N, C-alpha and C positions, 0 to 999 in steps of 0.2 A: 352751287348751281341755283338758278332762279326758279321761282315757283309758278310764274305765269304760264298759261297755255302756250304750246308750241306754235310759232308763227311759220309762215311759208315765205322764204325770201324770194321765190320766183313769182309770187302773186303780187298784183298791184291793182289799184282801182281802174287803171286804164284798160281798154279793150285790147285784144291781140292786134298786132300790126296789120293794118288793112292790106289787102293783096296789092294795091297800087303802089305801096311803099316798099315792097320787096323786089329785089332783082329777079329777073326771069329765071336764072339758074337756081336761086334759093327757093323760089316758088315751086319750080318743077320738082326739086329735091324734097320739099315738104309735102307736096301732093303725093309723091311716091311713098314717102315715109308714112303718111296717114293711111294710105291704102294697105300697107303691110300691117300697121297696128290694128286696123279694122278687121283684117283677116284673123289676126292673132287673138284679139279680144272680142270677137263677134258675139260669143255666148255670154259675155260678162257685162259689157258696157254698150251704151248707145253711141251713135256716131258723134253727137254733140260733146259728150264727155271726152271721147278720144281726141277730137279736134282741139278742145280746150286745153287738155294736158300737154299736147304736142306744142301748141302755139305759146302757152305760158312758159314752157320750158325753153323754147326758142327765145322769147323775150328776156328771160332771166339771164341767159348767156350773152345775148346781144348787148345788154345794158353795160357789160363790163369787158367785152371782148376787144382786144387790140388786133387780133387776126380773125377775120370773119369767114374764111373759106370753109371751115369745118362746122359752122354753126348748125346747119340742118342735120348733120350726122350726130352731133352732140345732143341736139334737141330730141332726136328719135331715141337715142340710147337712154337719156334721162327720162323722157316721157314713158318709155317702156318700163323702166324701173318703178316709176311712180304708179303706173297702172297695176303692176304686179303687187306693189305694196297695198294699194287700195283694194284689190281683189282679196288679199289676205284679211285686211281689216273688216271687210264686209262679209267674210265667211264664204267666199266664192271659190276657195282653193280646197279641194277635197281632203288632201293629206299634206298640210303645210309643213315645210321643213323648219328646223330651228333657224332663227334669223337674228343676226348680230349687226349692230350699227356702230361703226367706229367714228368718233367725233374728235376733231382738233380745230385749231384756229383757221389755218389756211388750206387744209386738205391737200397738202403738197408733199408731206414727208411721213410723219408718224402714222397717221391713219391710213395712208396709202400702202405703207410697208405692212401694216397689220392686215389690211384687206388682201394684199397679195399672198401673204403667208396663209391666211385662213382659207382662201379659195383654193390654193394649191394643196393644202393638207386635207381639207374636208372632202375633196373629190366629188362634189355634187350632193353630198349627204346633208349639207347645211348651206345656208345662204348668208353672205356678208355684203354689207353696203358701207359706204363711208361718206362723210360730209364735213364741211367747215363752216364756222360762223362768219368768216370773211375769206371766201375762196380766192386763192391767188390765180395768176394767169397761166401757170404751168407747174408741172411737177418738179420737185427738187432733183437735179441731175445726179447728185451724189446718192440719193435714195434709189433712183433707177439703177445706177451702176452697182450699188451694193447688193441689190436683189438679183441682178443679172449674174453676179459672181456665184450665187448658189442655185442658179438655174431657174429663177422665177422672173418672168418678164412682166413688168408693170408699166412699160413704156406707153401702152395704149390707153392707160387710165387718164383721168382728167379731173381737176379740182371742180367741186360742185357744192352747192348748199345742201342742207337737209330740208325736208318739207314735213308738213303735219302728218300726211299719210305714211311716210317712211318711218317717222318716229313711232307712230302708233302700231305699225306692223312689226316692230322689233321686239324680240323676246329678251334680248340683252343689249344694253347700251353701254359702250365703253368710251369714257371721256379721257382725253389726253391734252390737257392744257387750255381748254376753251373757257374755263372758269365760269363766271356768272352768265355768260352768253349761252351756255349749254342749257337747253330746255329740260324741265322736269315734269313728266306726265305720269299719272298713275298707270300701273300695269307692268312695264318692263323692269327687269332686274338691272340695276345700275352698278357699274364698277368704275373707279377712277384710277387710272394708271399714271403714276408720276414718272414721266420719261422726258429726257432732255429733247428739246426741239433741234432737229438736225439742220435747220436753216442756217446757211453760211458756213457750215462745217465741211471739211474735206473728207474724202473717202475713208481715210484711216480713222477719223473720229466718228464716222457714221456706222462703221461695222459693229462696235459694241452696242450701239442703240438698236441696230437691226437684230442682233443676236438676243438681246433682252426681250424685244417684242416677240421674236420667234418662240422663246421659252414660255412666255405668257400665253401665246396662242395655243401651244400644245396643251397647256394646263386647262385652258378654257374649253377646248374641244373634248378633252377627257371628261370634264364636268358636264358637258352637254350630251355625253354618251355617243359622240361621233367617232 
């Protein structure tokens, strides 16, 4: 893992997309999303911060999207996660829950399986996020199918990057194959899980990977006292 300060793949020197460049339906959806986020974070952040996080998240997804219909929804979901992380970093969460960040390369298989397991077993007593150094366009279908077999639905998840505030909000960072691209910052506890990448594998080959991750998640939750 590398030593430099964590970077934010959704940030750039460019300003957010001007309104005139957005389609009407995307602009309307983003306006509604911003209204919801302002209501949710009204006591924590000013309107400019909320606007910036939403539009930077939109720009990050738009830069690599092949299907654009869901961009406003993804921007709202990721913008909300980033604001939640920033609130924890800035001490604006009264009783923060243990937070774990799962990292891999494409955020399409291993880290999504781990996220699904953790969220299912923690039952709201701890928080999990996931991210990739080079997020792919969609989740691994075999990963989705393997989790569905055990009653955990991850089909609504989506590949995404990690960002500075998400890394700094994590109490535990679990890396799975992102190597030197995984950022190293002071504070979180780091674990490296050596797990085969399920990319390109069929469901029979993914099941052992799924079960290995599940066992590791159970151990991690026990260590966190959850």
